[in-house]
N, C-alpha and C positions, 0 to 999 in steps of 0.2 A: 791548718786552715788551707783551703784550696785556693791557690793563686794561679789562675790560668786566664788566658785571653778569652777563651770560650765562655767562662763564667762571667767575666767582665761584660762581654757582649750581651749575654742573656739577661744580666741584671739591668743593663741600659735599655734593652728592648722591652723590659717590663716597666721601667721608670718613665721613659720618654713619652709614650702615649698619654700617660696620666698627667704629666707636666704640660703637654700640649693642650689637653682638655682644660686644665686649670687656667692656662693663658687665655684660651678662647672665652671661658666663662667670666674671668675677672676683667678682661679688656672691654667688656660691654659690647662686643660685636653682635649685631642683630643677625640671627641666623636666617639664611635663605629658607623659604618655606619647606624645602625638602629636608632641611636639617632640624626643623622644629621638633619632630618626634624624638630625635636623638638627644636633645637637650633635656628631655624628661628623664633620661638615664643618669643624670648628674649625681643623684644620691648614691647610686650603685658604684659609680666611678670614685666617689669620695670614700666609700668603704674599701674599694680596691686600692686606693692610694695608701691607706694605712697598711694593707698587706704588703704593698711594694716597699713601703718604708721599713717594715719589719724584716723583709727579705734582704734588703740592702744592708741594714744594720747587722743582721745575723751573719752575713757574709763579709762584714767589715769593709764595705765599699763606702768610704766616708763621703766622697763627692756625690755619689748616687743617692746616698741616704739624705744628704743635705737638700738635694733637688727634690726628692720625694717628700721631705718634711715641708718644704715651702709649698709644694703642690697640695699636700694634705691640708695645710692651714688655709690656703686660698679656696679650696673646694669646701672646707668646713664653713668658711665665711659666706660662701654662696648658698649653702644648703641649710645651715642652722636657723637663719631668720624665718624660713618657711615652716619651721616646726612649732612656732608660737601659735597659740589658738587665735590670736587676733591678727595674724599676719595676712590672711587672705581676704578679710572683709573689714570694712570701716567700722569704727566703734558705733554702737547703738543699733546696728542692723543685725538681724538674725537670718541666716540662710541667704539664698539667692533670690527668693521670691518666686521661684519657678512653680511651686505648687499652690500659690496663693490664688484664690478664685476672685475674679473681679466682676 
């Protein structure tokens, strides 16, 4: 197994941005209007967090893998409720009413 400082740095450079994104999403910070489009990329970052978890685990960096695991769980908690069919609209309503003629 490769044990070098360069590999350690590269693994942490992959894990830390994902962990920072998870902290921002789970802390409930309201993004400034310039950051709102970036928040839409959270599902992609959640998928990337699994990749960083696998990378850290494959390279046997336990601390980095633990941080990536926590970030993956936090991002999954932020993303998975939005996949429910009733998550975006209240019960009993269909659609947004945009095409309804009045």
